Backbone as JSON, one array per atom type, in Angstrom:
{
  "sequence": "XXXXXXXXXXXXXXXXXXXXXXXXXXXXXXXXXXXXXXXXXXXXXXXXXXXXXXXXXXXXXXXXXXXXXXXXXXXXXXXXXXXXXXXXXXXXXXXXXXXXXXXXXXXXXXXXXXXXXXXXXXXXXXXXX",
  "N": [[-55.67, -31.13, -16.28], [-54.71, -29.3, -13.45], [-53.69, -25.88, -13.27], [-50.45, -24.72, -12.11], [-50.25, -23.4, -8.87], [-49.45, -20.3, -7.37], [-47.86, -19.08, -4.4], [-49.62, -16.78, -2.39], [-50.03, -13.48, -1.08], [-52.34, -11.93, 0.68], [-54.79, -10.01, -1.13], [-54.32, -11.37, -3.59], [-51.68, -11.07, -4.46], [-48.84, -12.3, -5.92], [-46.21, -14.34, -4.63], [-43.2, -14.43, -5.74], [-40.61, -14.31, -5.1], [-38.29, -13.84, -2.38], [-38.19, -11.13, -2.13], [-40.75, -10.26, -2.44], [-41.94, -10.68, -0.04], [-43.52, -9.23, 2.72], [-42.32, -9.08, 5.22], [-39.59, -9.19, 4.62], [-39.35, -6.84, 3.13], [-40.0, -4.98, 5.11], [-37.85, -5.41, 6.82], [-35.74, -4.55, 5.22], [-36.39, -1.83, 5.01], [-36.1, -1.1, 7.69], [-33.33, -1.54, 8.01], [-32.35, 0.41, 6.29], [-33.21, 2.75, 7.61], [-31.65, 2.51, 9.9], [-29.05, 2.78, 8.86], [-29.2, 5.44, 8.03], [-29.64, 6.72, 10.5], [-27.22, 6.18, 11.85], [-25.45, 7.67, 10.4], [-25.34, 10.08, 11.58], [-23.88, 9.69, 13.85], [-20.94, 10.27, 15.87], [-17.86, 10.59, 14.1], [-15.69, 9.1, 15.06], [-16.86, 6.83, 16.03], [-17.36, 5.09, 14.04], [-16.22, 2.56, 13.56], [-17.05, 1.19, 15.7], [-19.83, 1.33, 17.42], [-21.43, 2.24, 15.27], [-20.77, 0.45, 13.17], [-21.59, -1.97, 14.36], [-24.38, -1.62, 14.64], [-25.15, -1.29, 11.98], [-24.34, -3.76, 10.85], [-25.91, -5.62, 12.29], [-28.47, -4.75, 11.56], [-28.44, -5.12, 8.76], [-28.17, -7.84, 8.67], [-30.66, -8.91, 9.27], [-32.65, -8.75, 7.02], [-31.04, -10.18, 5.26], [-30.84, -12.76, 6.35], [-33.51, -13.53, 6.28], [-33.89, -13.65, 3.52], [-31.95, -15.6, 2.83], [-32.91, -17.84, 4.23], [-35.36, -18.2, 2.94], [-34.49, -19.13, 0.53], [-33.7, -21.69, 1.06], [-33.99, -25.29, 0.96], [-35.78, -26.67, 2.61], [-38.46, -26.44, 5.03], [-37.72, -26.46, 7.77], [-35.07, -25.48, 7.78], [-35.56, -22.94, 6.78], [-37.1, -21.82, 8.84], [-35.14, -21.85, 10.85], [-33.33, -19.9, 9.87], [-35.0, -17.69, 10.0], [-35.24, -17.47, 12.72], [-32.64, -16.81, 13.35], [-32.62, -14.3, 12.18], [-34.39, -13.08, 13.95], [-32.78, -13.07, 16.23], [-30.76, -11.32, 15.41], [-32.3, -9.04, 15.22], [-32.91, -8.55, 17.92], [-30.34, -8.08, 18.82], [-29.81, -5.73, 17.4], [-31.75, -4.01, 18.56], [-30.7, -3.86, 21.16], [-28.22, -2.57, 20.71], [-29.19, -0.13, 19.78], [-30.57, 0.82, 22.03], [-28.42, 1.07, 23.82], [-26.96, 3.0, 22.47], [-28.56, 5.21, 22.86], [-28.38, 5.45, 25.65], [-25.69, 6.11, 26.04], [-25.61, 8.44, 24.78], [-25.16, 8.72, 22.0], [-27.09, 9.03, 20.21], [-30.17, 10.81, 20.12], [-32.97, 10.13, 22.24], [-35.36, 10.68, 20.99], [-34.79, 10.15, 18.37], [-34.16, 7.47, 18.38], [-36.4, 6.15, 19.4], [-38.59, 5.89, 17.38], [-37.31, 4.07, 15.67], [-36.98, 1.84, 17.27], [-39.65, 1.21, 17.55], [-40.23, 0.34, 14.96], [-38.67, -1.92, 15.0], [-40.1, -3.48, 16.82], [-42.51, -3.94, 15.44], [-41.52, -5.38, 13.24], [-40.5, -7.6, 14.57], [-42.87, -8.83, 15.4], [-43.91, -9.51, 12.92], [-41.99, -11.37, 12.04], [-42.3, -13.39, 14.0], [-44.93, -14.12, 13.39], [-44.63, -15.15, 10.78], [-42.99, -17.34, 11.28], [-44.69, -18.89, 12.88], [-46.67, -19.39, 10.99], [-45.34, -21.01, 9.21]],
  "CA": [[-54.63, -30.89, -15.3], [-54.87, -28.0, -12.83], [-52.48, -25.05, -13.4], [-49.66, -24.56, -10.9], [-50.65, -22.24, -8.07], [-48.38, -19.56, -6.72], [-48.18, -18.59, -3.07], [-50.1, -15.4, -2.46], [-50.1, -12.69, 0.14], [-53.46, -11.0, 0.59], [-55.14, -9.4, -2.42], [-53.83, -12.16, -4.72], [-50.33, -10.7, -4.92], [-48.02, -13.52, -5.96], [-44.88, -14.34, -4.04], [-42.28, -15.07, -6.67], [-39.27, -14.14, -4.58], [-38.24, -13.31, -1.02], [-38.39, -9.69, -2.23], [-42.19, -10.02, -2.38], [-42.39, -10.86, 1.34], [-43.62, -7.98, 3.49], [-41.35, -9.11, 6.32], [-38.28, -8.82, 4.06], [-39.45, -5.42, 2.78], [-39.92, -4.24, 6.37], [-36.47, -5.53, 7.32], [-34.91, -3.66, 4.4], [-36.7, -0.46, 5.42], [-35.47, -0.9, 9.0], [-31.89, -1.42, 7.8], [-32.12, 1.73, 5.7], [-33.37, 3.74, 8.69], [-30.49, 2.4, 10.78], [-27.91, 3.39, 8.17], [-29.38, 6.89, 8.08], [-29.46, 7.14, 11.89], [-25.82, 6.12, 12.24], [-24.68, 8.72, 9.7], [-25.23, 11.23, 12.52], [-23.01, 9.34, 14.98], [-19.59, 10.84, 15.74], [-17.01, 9.87, 13.15], [-14.82, 8.15, 15.76], [-17.64, 5.64, 16.4], [-17.7, 4.37, 12.81], [-15.79, 1.16, 13.63], [-17.63, 0.62, 16.91], [-21.29, 1.21, 17.47], [-21.98, 2.41, 13.92], [-20.58, -0.82, 12.47], [-22.42, -2.99, 15.0], [-25.78, -1.37, 14.29], [-25.34, -1.56, 10.55], [-24.21, -5.19, 10.59], [-27.09, -6.3, 12.83], [-29.62, -4.36, 10.74], [-28.33, -5.77, 7.45], [-28.29, -9.28, 8.88], [-32.06, -9.32, 9.37], [-33.19, -9.12, 5.71], [-30.18, -11.17, 4.63], [-31.22, -14.08, 6.86], [-34.85, -13.84, 5.74], [-33.68, -14.05, 2.12], [-31.23, -16.87, 2.77], [-33.82, -18.89, 4.67], [-36.35, -18.41, 1.89], [-33.85, -19.87, -0.55], [-33.36, -23.05, 1.48], [-34.81, -26.35, 0.39], [-36.83, -27.2, 3.47], [-39.11, -25.54, 5.98], [-36.94, -26.38, 9.0], [-33.95, -24.56, 7.58], [-36.14, -21.6, 6.64], [-37.44, -21.37, 10.19], [-33.89, -21.57, 11.56], [-32.81, -18.6, 9.42], [-35.9, -16.66, 10.54], [-34.86, -17.32, 14.14], [-31.38, -16.05, 13.35], [-33.03, -12.91, 11.93], [-34.93, -12.58, 15.22], [-31.64, -12.8, 17.1], [-30.13, -10.09, 14.92], [-33.2, -7.95, 15.58], [-32.7, -8.27, 19.35], [-29.02, -7.46, 18.9], [-29.99, -4.36, 16.93], [-32.47, -3.26, 19.61], [-29.77, -3.63, 22.27], [-27.27, -1.53, 20.29], [-29.91, 1.14, 19.72], [-30.81, 1.26, 23.42], [-27.14, 1.5, 24.36], [-26.62, 4.27, 21.81], [-29.29, 6.25, 23.57], [-27.85, 5.59, 27.01], [-24.39, 6.78, 26.02], [-25.87, 9.7, 24.09], [-24.72, 8.79, 20.61], [-28.28, 9.47, 19.49], [-31.24, 11.26, 21.0], [-34.07, 9.17, 22.43], [-36.38, 11.0, 19.99], [-34.38, 9.52, 17.11], [-34.12, 6.02, 18.57], [-37.75, 5.65, 19.68], [-39.29, 5.38, 16.19], [-36.6, 2.9, 15.12], [-37.34, 0.72, 18.14], [-41.04, 0.84, 17.22], [-40.13, -0.46, 13.74], [-38.14, -3.22, 15.43], [-41.2, -4.22, 17.45], [-43.41, -4.37, 14.36], [-40.83, -6.41, 12.48], [-40.45, -8.78, 15.41], [-44.19, -9.47, 15.32], [-44.02, -10.1, 11.59], [-41.15, -12.56, 12.02], [-42.98, -14.43, 14.8], [-46.09, -14.56, 12.63], [-44.19, -15.99, 9.67], [-42.52, -18.61, 11.86], [-45.89, -19.66, 13.27], [-47.37, -19.81, 9.76], [-44.58, -22.09, 8.57]],
  "C": [[-54.77, -29.46, -14.77], [-53.58, -27.19, -12.97], [-51.76, -24.92, -12.06], [-50.07, -23.29, -10.18], [-49.41, -21.59, -7.46], [-48.82, -19.22, -5.31], [-48.66, -17.16, -3.21], [-50.09, -14.77, -1.09], [-51.23, -11.71, -0.04], [-53.75, -10.58, -0.83], [-54.54, -10.08, -3.64], [-52.49, -11.68, -5.29], [-49.45, -11.94, -4.83], [-46.68, -13.29, -5.27], [-43.99, -15.13, -4.97], [-40.86, -15.09, -6.15], [-39.37, -13.68, -3.12], [-38.49, -11.81, -1.03], [-39.86, -9.3, -2.2], [-42.74, -10.15, -0.96], [-42.4, -9.53, 2.08], [-42.61, -7.93, 4.62], [-39.96, -8.74, 5.82], [-38.27, -7.33, 3.71], [-39.34, -4.55, 4.04], [-38.52, -4.26, 6.95], [-35.53, -4.63, 6.52], [-35.14, -2.2, 4.79], [-36.06, -0.14, 6.77], [-33.96, -0.72, 8.84], [-31.54, -0.04, 7.22], [-32.2, 2.83, 6.76], [-32.15, 3.71, 9.61], [-29.23, 2.99, 10.15], [-28.01, 4.91, 8.24], [-29.15, 7.43, 9.49], [-27.98, 7.2, 12.24], [-24.94, 7.1, 11.47], [-24.44, 9.91, 10.63], [-24.33, 10.93, 13.71], [-21.66, 10.0, 14.78], [-18.7, 9.96, 14.87], [-16.13, 8.82, 13.85], [-15.55, 6.89, 16.2], [-17.94, 4.74, 15.19], [-17.29, 2.9, 12.86], [-16.31, 0.48, 14.89], [-19.11, 0.46, 16.77], [-21.93, 1.35, 16.09], [-21.92, 1.09, 13.15], [-21.48, -1.9, 13.05], [-23.89, -2.84, 14.62], [-26.03, -1.72, 12.83], [-25.27, -3.05, 10.23], [-25.43, -5.95, 11.1], [-28.31, -6.01, 11.96], [-29.6, -5.05, 9.38], [-28.51, -7.28, 7.54], [-29.74, -9.75, 8.86], [-32.64, -9.66, 7.99], [-32.35, -10.18, 5.01], [-30.56, -12.58, 5.08], [-32.61, -14.48, 6.4], [-34.7, -14.34, 4.31], [-32.99, -15.4, 2.03], [-32.13, -18.03, 3.18], [-34.86, -19.22, 3.62], [-35.78, -19.23, 0.75], [-33.49, -21.3, -0.19], [-34.39, -24.05, 1.0], [-35.91, -26.87, 1.3], [-37.28, -26.2, 4.52], [-38.31, -25.38, 7.27], [-35.77, -25.42, 8.89], [-34.44, -23.12, 7.47], [-36.45, -21.03, 8.02], [-36.18, -21.03, 10.98], [-33.31, -20.21, 11.15], [-33.71, -17.45, 9.9], [-35.59, -16.43, 12.02], [-33.55, -16.57, 14.27], [-31.68, -14.57, 13.1], [-33.61, -12.3, 13.2], [-33.8, -12.23, 16.18], [-30.93, -11.52, 16.7], [-30.98, -8.88, 15.26], [-33.02, -7.57, 17.04], [-31.33, -7.64, 19.58], [-29.11, -6.0, 18.5], [-30.68, -3.5, 17.99], [-31.54, -2.91, 20.75], [-28.77, -2.53, 21.92], [-27.95, -0.16, 20.24], [-30.15, 1.69, 21.13], [-29.52, 1.77, 24.06], [-26.71, 2.83, 23.75], [-27.34, 5.44, 22.45], [-28.72, 6.51, 24.95], [-26.52, 6.34, 27.05], [-24.41, 8.05, 25.17], [-25.21, 9.83, 22.73], [-25.87, 9.28, 19.73], [-29.33, 9.86, 20.52], [-32.34, 10.21, 21.09], [-35.17, 9.41, 21.39], [-36.06, 10.36, 18.64], [-34.45, 8.0, 17.22], [-35.52, 5.43, 18.74], [-38.48, 5.11, 18.46], [-38.62, 4.15, 15.57], [-36.93, 1.67, 15.97], [-38.78, 0.27, 17.89], [-41.06, -0.01, 15.94], [-39.59, -1.86, 14.07], [-39.26, -4.08, 16.02], [-42.17, -4.77, 16.4], [-42.78, -5.52, 13.57], [-40.74, -7.71, 13.27], [-41.77, -9.55, 15.38], [-44.38, -10.15, 13.97], [-43.2, -11.39, 11.5], [-41.8, -13.7, 12.8], [-44.19, -14.99, 14.06], [-45.7, -15.48, 11.49], [-43.72, -17.35, 10.19], [-43.71, -19.48, 12.25], [-46.61, -20.19, 12.03], [-46.66, -20.98, 9.07], [-44.68, -23.36, 9.38]]
}
């Protein structure tokens, strides 16, 4: 009898949990960057734009994890698409934050680049599934 095989990601690294997925790790890193960015926002924006950015950013890895825990591929893909939607929401809030001068374009630009990379990773995972 052949031993059970584990899913692997490059270099024979086993995927035992959603936490092993590079896309989830990237989403967590993006959320962390967004939390740090919004710490610099004016205090009176904490229940407005700060909250919106943080909620959208946290939603991305949460949906990747929830989808990974689902029983079938279709549900997993649906949660990945929800994560994509949250990513686009996050990008919009970041762009608006720049336009209304809550954050400097120099601070927002690198975060938007991370969003673009993560979006490509999500699309790639969806295609692979």
